[in-house]
matplotlib code that plots the C-alpha trace (Angstrom):
import matplotlib.pyplot as plt

x = [11.7, 14.3, 14.5, 10.8, 11.4, 14.9, 12.6, 9.8, 12.3, 13.4, 9.9, 8.8, 12.2, 11.8, 8.2, 9.2, 6.7, 6.9, 9.1, 5.9, 4.4, 7.0, 5.4, 8.4, 10.1, 9.4, 9.4, 9.8, 8.4, 10.4, 8.8, 11.1, 12.3, 9.0, 6.9, 7.7, 5.6, 6.7, 5.0, 5.1, 6.6, 6.1, 5.4, 6.9, 9.7, 10.2, 8.7, 10.3, 9.7, 13.5, 13.9, 11.7, 12.6, 10.4, 10.9, 11.0, 11.6, 15.0, 15.7, 15.2, 14.8, 15.8, 14.2, 16.0, 14.7, 12.9, 9.3, 8.2, 5.0, 2.7, 0.2, -1.3, -0.7, -2.1, -1.2, 1.1, 1.7, 2.6, 2.9, 5.4, 5.5, 8.1, 11.7, 13.1, 16.9, 18.2, 16.9, 18.8, 18.7, 20.2, 20.2, 19.3, 21.6]
y = [-2.6, -4.2, -6.9, -7.9, -8.4, -10.8, -12.9, -13.0, -14.1, -16.4, -18.2, -18.3, -20.3, -22.5, -23.3, -23.6, -21.2, -18.8, -15.4, -14.2, -13.9, -11.0, -7.9, -6.0, -7.7, -6.9, -9.4, -9.3, -11.5, -11.0, -12.5, -12.6, -9.1, -7.5, -8.0, -7.3, -7.6, -5.8, -6.6, -4.9, -1.9, 1.7, 3.9, 5.2, 7.7, 8.2, 7.0, 7.4, 5.5, 4.2, 4.2, 3.6, 3.7, 2.0, 2.8, -0.5, -1.3, -2.5, 0.2, 1.7, -0.8, 0.5, -0.8, 0.0, -0.6, 0.7, 1.9, 0.6, 1.5, 0.6, -1.7, -1.9, -0.2, -1.0, 0.1, -2.9, -4.1, -2.7, -4.3, -3.1, -3.6, -2.8, -4.1, -4.5, -5.0, -4.8, -4.5, -3.5, -2.3, 0.7, -0.6, 1.6, 2.1]
z = [36.7, 35.2, 38.1, 37.4, 33.5, 34.6, 37.1, 34.4, 31.6, 33.8, 34.5, 31.2, 30.1, 33.3, 32.6, 28.6, 27.9, 24.6, 25.0, 22.9, 26.4, 27.7, 26.9, 27.4, 24.0, 20.9, 17.8, 14.3, 11.7, 8.1, 5.1, 2.3, 1.2, 0.9, 4.0, 7.9, 10.9, 14.3, 17.1, 20.8, 19.5, 21.2, 18.3, 14.9, 15.0, 11.4, 8.4, 4.6, 1.8, 2.4, 6.2, 9.1, 12.6, 15.3, 18.8, 21.1, 24.8, 23.8, 21.7, 17.9, 15.0, 12.0, 8.7, 5.4, 1.8, -1.0, -1.5, 1.9, 2.9, 6.2, 5.3, 8.7, 12.1, 15.7, 19.3, 19.4, 15.8, 12.5, 9.4, 6.6, 2.8, 0.4, -0.7, 2.7, 2.7, 6.3, 10.0, 12.9, 16.7, 18.1, 21.7, 24.6, 27.3]

ax = plt.figure().add_subplot(projection="3d")
ax.plot(x, y, z, "-o")
ax.set_aspect("equal")
plt.show()
């Protein structure tokens, strides 16, 4: 499976196609300090007003801030509002 992902990434790069076409990669769009959009997630592991942990293929995305809330949640996308301070990734082994 890992080999197939590597081949797909090489094909996307060689064809100069956007990485968004790789369904195994998550994407974060952080707008200022008050809005964040996470695409290609695998689910929410923890939700608190000061901490949100989101599972992805590459690891766990940890978002820290204040007064955070989920504005929208779908099977592949989550939109977060609030005072977002930091984003970090805990990589999978």
